[in-house]
C-alpha positions in Angstrom: 169.3 87.1 90.5 169.0 89.9 91.7 170.3 92.8 90.3 172.2 96.3 91.7 171.5 99.2 89.1 173.0 102.4 90.0 170.3 105.0 89.1 170.8 106.8 85.7 168.8 109.3 83.4 170.1 107.3 80.9 167.3 104.4 80.4 169.1 102.4 77.9 172.3 102.0 80.9 169.7 101.2 83.5 167.8 98.1 81.2 170.6 96.7 79.4 171.7 94.1 82.0 168.0 92.8 81.8 168.4 92.2 78.2 171.0 90.4 78.3 169.4 88.3 81.0 166.4 88.8 82.8 166.9 88.4 86.8 163.9 87.8 89.7 164.7 91.4 90.7 166.4 94.8 89.6 166.4 97.4 92.5 167.3 101.0 91.8 170.0 102.8 93.6 169.9 107.2 93.2 168.3 110.3 95.0 165.6 111.1 93.5 162.2 108.7 94.5 159.7 110.0 92.5 162.2 110.1 89.6 162.4 106.3 89.5 159.5 105.2 90.0 157.9 107.4 87.2 161.3 105.7 85.2 160.4 102.0 86.6 156.8 102.0 85.5 158.1 102.0 82.1 160.8 99.7 82.4 158.0 97.4 83.7 156.0 97.9 80.6 158.7 96.4 78.3 160.0 93.8 80.2 155.9 92.5 80.8 155.3 93.0 77.1 158.0 90.7 76.5 156.7 88.2 78.4 159.1 89.1 81.4 158.1 89.1 85.1 160.4 91.3 86.7 160.3 92.5 90.0 161.0 96.1 89.8 162.4 97.6 93.6 164.6 101.2 94.3 166.0 102.7 97.3 166.9 106.3 98.1 170.2 107.1 99.4 172.4 110.9 99.3 174.8 111.2 96.0 177.1 113.1 98.8 176.5 110.5 102.1 179.2 108.4 101.6 178.5 106.7 104.3 174.9 106.4 104.0 175.4 104.8 100.5 177.8 102.1 102.2 175.1 101.4 104.8 172.4 100.8 102.4 174.8 98.2 99.7 175.7 96.8 103.2 172.3 96.2 104.0 171.6 94.6 100.3 174.4 92.3 99.7 173.6 91.0 103.2 169.7 90.3 102.5 170.5 89.2 98.5 172.9 86.2 98.3 173.0 86.5 94.8 174.0 90.0 94.2 174.8 91.7 90.8 175.8 94.9 90.5 175.9 96.9 87.6 177.7 100.1 87.6 177.1 101.1 83.9 175.6 104.4 84.9 174.9 106.0 88.1 176.6 108.0 90.6 180.3 108.3 91.5 179.8 107.7 94.9 178.0 104.7 94.8 180.7 103.3 93.2 182.8 104.4 95.7 180.2 102.6 98.1 180.8 99.5 96.8 184.2 99.9 96.4 184.0 99.9 100.3 181.3 97.1 101.5 183.6 94.7 98.5 186.6 94.7 101.1 184.6 94.8 103.9 182.8 91.5 102.6 185.4 89.0 101.1 183.3 86.2 101.9 180.7 87.5 99.7 180.2 86.3 96.0 180.0 90.1 94.8 179.7 90.5 91.2 180.1 93.3 89.7 179.9 94.1 85.6 180.0 97.3 83.5 178.7 97.4 79.8 180.5 99.2 76.9 177.0 99.2 74.7 178.5 100.9 71.7 180.3 97.6 70.7 178.9 95.5 73.3 181.6 94.8 75.2 181.3 93.6 79.1 183.7 93.9 81.2 184.2 91.7 84.6 184.7 94.0 87.0 185.6 91.6 90.0 187.9 89.6 87.9 186.5 85.8 89.1 186.6 85.2 85.2 182.5 85.0 85.4 179.4 86.9 84.1 176.0 85.6 84.0 175.1 87.8 80.5 173.7 85.5 77.7 173.1 87.8 75.3 173.3 90.8 73.2 171.2 93.7 74.5 168.7 95.0 71.5 165.4 97.5 71.7 163.2 97.6 69.3 162.2 101.3 67.9 159.2 101.1 70.1 161.2 100.1 73.2 163.7 102.3 72.9 160.9 105.3 72.9 158.7 103.5 75.6 162.3 103.2 78.1 162.4 107.3 77.8 158.9 107.7 78.7 156.9 107.8 75.2 155.0 106.0 72.9 155.1 105.1 69.2 151.7 106.4 67.9 150.3 104.5 65.0 147.2 104.4 62.2 146.4 103.4 59.1 147.6 103.9 55.7 146.0 107.2 55.5 146.3 108.7 58.3 149.3 111.1 59.6 150.5 109.0 61.8 153.5 105.8 62.1 152.6 102.9 59.4 153.4 99.8 59.5 154.2 99.1 55.6 153.2 95.8 53.8 156.7 95.8 52.1 155.6 92.5 49.6 157.8 92.1 46.3 154.9 94.5 44.3 155.5 97.1 46.3 159.0 97.2 46.8 159.1 97.5 42.7 156.4 100.3 42.8 158.7 102.2 45.0 162.4 101.3 43.0 160.5 102.8 40.0 159.4 105.6 42.1 162.9 106.1 43.3 164.0 106.6 40.1 161.8 109.4 38.7 162.5 111.2 42.0 165.9 111.0 41.8 165.8 112.1 37.8 164.4 115.5 38.5 164.5 116.6 42.7 162.7 119.7 42.0 160.5 119.0 39.1 159.1 115.8 41.3 158.5 117.9 44.8 156.6 120.3 42.1 154.1 117.6 41.1 153.6 115.4 44.9 152.9 119.0 46.5 150.3 119.1 43.4 149.0 116.0 44.5 148.9 116.1 47.6 147.5 119.0 47.6 144.1 117.4 46.0 144.6 114.6 48.0 143.9 117.7 51.4 141.3 119.4 49.2 138.7 117.3 47.2 137.3 114.6 47.7 137.6 111.1 47.1 135.7 108.3 46.0 134.4 105.0 47.9 137.8 103.5 46.8 139.7 105.5 48.7 141.7 105.7 45.6 140.4 108.5 43.5 140.6 111.8 44.1 139.0 114.8 42.2 139.3 118.4 42.8 138.4 121.3 40.9 140.9 123.8 39.5 139.3 126.9 40.7 140.1 125.8 44.6 143.4 123.5 43.6 144.1 127.1 42.1 143.2 129.3 45.5 144.8 127.2 47.5 148.2 127.2 46.1 147.8 130.8 45.2 147.4 131.0 49.0 150.5 128.9 49.9 152.9 131.2 47.2 152.6 128.0 44.5 151.0 127.8 40.9 149.6 125.0 39.5 151.7 123.7 36.9 151.5 120.5 36.4 154.6 118.2 35.1 153.5 116.3 32.3 156.4 114.3 31.7 156.5 113.0 34.9 153.0 112.4 34.9 153.0 110.3 31.6 155.8 108.0 33.3 153.5 107.8 36.5 150.8 106.5 34.3 153.1 104.3 31.8 154.5 102.1 34.9 151.1 101.9 36.5 151.4 103.7 39.2 148.7 106.0 38.6 146.1 104.5 36.7 143.4 107.4 36.0 144.5 110.5 34.7 142.1 112.8 34.0 142.4 117.4 33.3 140.4 120.1 32.2 139.7 123.7 32.8 136.8 122.7 35.6 139.0 119.3 37.6 141.7 117.4 38.0 140.7 113.7 39.2 143.8 110.8 39.8 143.1 107.3 40.6 146.1 105.6 42.6 147.4 102.3 41.6 146.4 101.2 45.8 146.9 103.2 49.0 150.4 102.1 50.0 151.4 103.8 46.2 148.6 106.8 46.8 150.7 107.6 50.1 153.8 107.7 48.6 152.4 110.2 45.8 150.9 112.4 47.8 153.1 113.1 51.0 156.0 115.3 50.1 159.3 113.8 50.7 158.0 110.0 50.9 160.3 109.1 48.1 163.1 109.6 49.9 161.9 108.3 53.3 161.4 105.4 51.5 164.4 104.4 49.7 166.3 105.0 53.0 164.2 103.0 54.9 164.0 100.3 53.1 168.2 100.5 52.2 168.6 100.4 55.8 166.2 97.4 56.2 168.4 94.9 54.3 172.0 96.6 54.9 173.8 93.1 55.9 177.1 93.1 58.4 180.5 90.9 57.1 178.4 88.0 59.0 174.8 88.7 57.0 173.3 89.8 59.4 170.8 92.8 59.5 173.0 95.8 60.5 169.6 97.0 61.9 167.3 95.3 63.9 164.4 97.5 63.5 163.6 100.2 61.3 160.6 102.4 61.2 159.7 105.0 59.0 157.3 107.9 60.0 157.9 107.7 63.3 155.1 109.6 65.1 156.3 109.8 68.5 154.1 111.1 71.4 156.5 112.3 74.6 154.4 111.3 77.5 153.1 108.1 75.9 149.3 108.8 77.5 146.2 110.3 75.3 145.1 113.6 76.1 141.8 115.3 75.3 142.8 118.7 74.6 139.5 120.4 74.8 138.3 118.8 77.8 141.6 118.8 80.2 143.4 122.2 78.7 146.6 120.0 77.8 148.3 119.3 74.5 149.8 116.2 73.5 153.6 117.0 72.4 154.3 114.5 69.5 157.3 114.3 66.9 157.9 112.2 63.7 161.2 111.0 62.5 161.5 109.9 59.2 162.8 106.8 59.8 164.0 105.6 63.2 166.8 102.5 63.2 167.9 100.1 65.1 171.5 98.7 65.6 171.1 96.9 69.3 170.6 99.9 71.8 172.2 102.2 69.5 169.1 104.5 68.1 169.6 106.2 64.4 167.3 109.4 63.9 167.6 110.0 60.2 165.6 113.3 58.7 165.1 113.3 55.2 164.5 116.5 53.4 163.9 116.2 49.4 164.0 119.8 49.0 164.6 123.5 50.8 166.3 122.4 54.7 165.4 124.9 57.7 168.1 125.4 61.2 164.5 124.6 62.1 164.7 120.6 61.2 168.1 120.2 62.4 166.9 121.4 66.0 164.0 119.4 66.1 165.9 116.3 64.8 168.3 117.4 67.9 165.2 117.8 70.3 163.8 114.5 69.7 166.8 112.7 69.7 168.8 114.1 72.9 165.3 113.0 74.5 164.6 109.2 73.0 168.4 108.2 73.3 170.2 110.1 75.0 174.3 110.1 74.5 173.5 107.0 72.3 171.8 108.6 70.1 172.9 109.4 66.5 171.8 111.7 64.4 171.7 111.7 60.6 170.4 114.4 57.9 169.4 112.6 54.7 169.4 115.9 52.1 169.1 116.0 49.0 169.2 120.3 47.5 171.9 121.9 49.9 173.9 122.5 46.9 171.5 124.8 45.8 170.6 126.9 48.5 173.7 128.7 48.4 174.8 130.3 51.1 172.2 128.8 53.6 173.1 125.6 52.5 176.4 126.5 54.3 175.1 127.3 57.5 173.1 124.7 57.9 176.6 122.5 57.7 177.7 124.3 59.9 175.3 123.9 62.4 175.1 120.2 61.8 178.7 119.9 62.8 177.9 121.6 65.4 175.1 119.8 66.8 176.4 116.5 66.2 174.2 115.9 63.2 175.9 113.2 60.7 174.9 114.7 56.4 174.4 112.8 54.2 174.0 115.2 51.2 173.1 114.1 47.4 172.2 110.7 48.1 169.8 110.8 44.7 173.7 110.5 42.7 174.2 107.3 44.7 173.6 104.0 43.6 172.1 100.9 46.0 175.0 100.1 46.6 176.7 103.1 47.4 173.9 103.9 50.0 174.0 101.0 51.3 177.5 101.2 52.5 176.4 105.7 53.4 174.0 103.6 55.9 175.8 100.4 57.2 177.7 102.2 59.9 175.2 105.3 61.0 174.9 103.6 63.8 179.4 103.7 64.8 181.3 106.4 65.8 
């Protein structure tokens, strides 16, 4: 079977037909050969990783010359007897040319379909009552990033990269305790986690990887340089120890020593906003639709995206890897949901970063969400953030620390829809 795709810069539209049923070959038609070649290389990698051998080809035609477009489409339908035209994207001139070709070749079994990817509808434009597509088009987070030219950068639990969490029952119980402590007083939580973060950053770590020791002099100096003061939240420390999340804590005038339960708990207690991210991430993974099917087929927390999917030696090549981190990235079939989680003050820069990454790696299908706990306390700055979010079509979920699990699930359930 041969798919004819009218090439579009929206990669989601270029691959949707192949996601429903893999053909023998795909031929993209557009006016920019370099662009099509670059995009095709991305698609080949995605489908090869799925174990599907598809021949990807492309043909160029002017987007302002109807006669040339008709000639090219005529050549294709006369060469391939099994043509299926997907008109989800591409130039309108090509659709007009296809109409001319169909009128000139009534004897050919030309299949024409179009997808509505927001509701998984397939429209049979050749009106023969048949469609060749079998499955709902679905992309993973990695695949979605990849078809738009990027790559997800993975690393271990100690690295500032994408980490695949081990969501075992014990850790899920720990996360529940962590979230309850965080939501009880977000401001105090941020203060104490900030101290643990600095200790892990500038202190020394024992061979077990869990025990961090930092001198008080270094700790005080670092925090002062960053306009903070060392003010540990004793009540929260006691709760963390009682819950077994801290297995050791010693502080005197010379040094602070902290021992964390395990590497995953350490990551949660030494990274600003991690508790909020994990609550959103884990809850979204568990949300079910009316048929008890997960709403989101894939979800990743802390998604570090390399924009061109290639590692650059910055010294040797005199170039810089462009990377951004998205706090939570969800996939509902082929609809990506980009979520930024802010457990404290929110700047307009965060909105612009979210908007930029979502537009690049999802285009018109991307959904943008800001989850925040403290906009109410920001005064006029909070009003500005709300207005800018509205202007940029970013959905706001505020004060989620006040929501119970059922209410949060309802809020996350429809983020992919309009």
